[in-house]
Every structure is written in structure tokens, then in C-alpha cells.
N, C-alpha and C positions, 0 to 999 in steps of 0.2 A: 391510558393504556398501561396495564401493569406489565412489568418485565417478567419473563419466564426464565428463572434462573437455571432450570435444568437444561434448556436449550443453550443458554449462554455458556454454561459449563461444558456442554458437549462441543461447542465451537472452540472454546479455549483448549480443550483436550486435543481436538483434531489439529489445531494450529501447533500445539506443542509437539505432537507426534510427527507432524510434517517437518519440523525442525530437528527431528531425531533427538529430542530431549526427554529425559526421564523426569518424573515428578521430583525426584531428589535434586536433579540439576537445576530445574526452574525454581524450586523452593529456596535453594541456597542463594541463587542470584537475586531473588526479591526479598530475602530475609523473612520467610514465613516457614512454618512447620510443614512437613510433608502431609501430615494429617489435615491441616487446614486447606492446603491446596487440593487434596483429595475431596474434601467436602465442597469446595468451590466447583470442581469438575462434576460432581454429582448433583449440584444444584441446591445443596443444603446450606451453603454460606455464599457470601459474595464479597468481591473486592470493593473498596471505595474507589472513586474516580481517579485519584492520583495513582493508586496501585494498578488499576486497570490500564491506565495510560503507559505505565512502566512495563507491564507485561506485554502489551500490544507492541511496543517498540522492540522488546526482546524477541518476540515471535514474528515480527515483521507482518503484522495484520493491522487493519484499521479498527478503531473503537466502534465505528459504525457497523462494520461487519459483525463484530462480536456481539454487540447489543441488539442489532435488528436483522442481521442476515443480509444486509446490503453493503456494498462497497462502492467506491468511486468508479471503479471500472466494470461494475455489474448493474444491470437494470432488472435482474431476475430475483425478486424478493422471495427468499426461502426456497428457491427451486431445488437446490442440492439437499436441503433438509427434508423436503417432501419426498424427493426421489429415494433417499435413504430410508425414510419411514415406510414408504410403500413397499420397498424391497423386503422389509421384514414381515410384511403382512401376507396372509393367505389370499388367494384370489377372491374369496367371498368378502373378506374385510376390505380389499382394494375396491371392489364393486360398491360396497356400502359407503366408503369414504368418497368415491367418485360421485355417487348419487347425492350425498349430502352437500358436497362442494358445488355441484351443478345447481342444486336447488338454491343455495345461497347466492351463487354468481348470477343467476337469472332473475332473482327477486329483488326489485328495486328498493324494497323497504328496508333491506339490510344496509346498515351504515350508509 
């Protein structure tokens, strides 16, 4: 399974904002440039595992949540991410996404 760095970046940004930190604050604390942090949050770059662990500690989130959308206290994989994605879509797109998801969920040949 390949990592989706744009989703990872969105989760990092959400965690940073939840801590009321600016990109400048976080970049300074982890000794990277604001431009690099911005690229990470946009999914165009990524942290190595050591740096990711450091960022997660500062933001008080688990590496598991940042990488996969799950955390120790949650059994709902990507639920918030899907909710946010659907909220941005028109009713027609929501219906299309639902139909695609339903087809995949009901077909035993997928994964």
C-alpha cells in the first residue's frame, strides 16, 4: 500500500491548527524551513520517520493517525477524512461516490 502524502499533509496541518500553531512556529521548533513544512502539508514532500515522530510529539497526535487515519482510541478508519471530503462535494458527486463505494463494499472480489 502506497502512502498518500497529500492526506498525510492534511492531517499534519489539521493537527498543527488544532494546537494553534503557525507554520512558522512549528518549522522553528523542528528546525526546517517554512517552505519545506508547507510542501509537506501540501503533500509534495514528506518527513523521515524520526522527524515525523518529533512532529507528532509536538502536536500531540499519534504517528498511526497521521499515516493511516487511525489512532489507538478510534476504530473508524478515515471516517473524518471522508466526512470532510463529502462535505466539499455537490450532491451529484456525493451520490456517485456512494455508488462507487457501495459497489466496492458489496463485491467480494475487491481486496
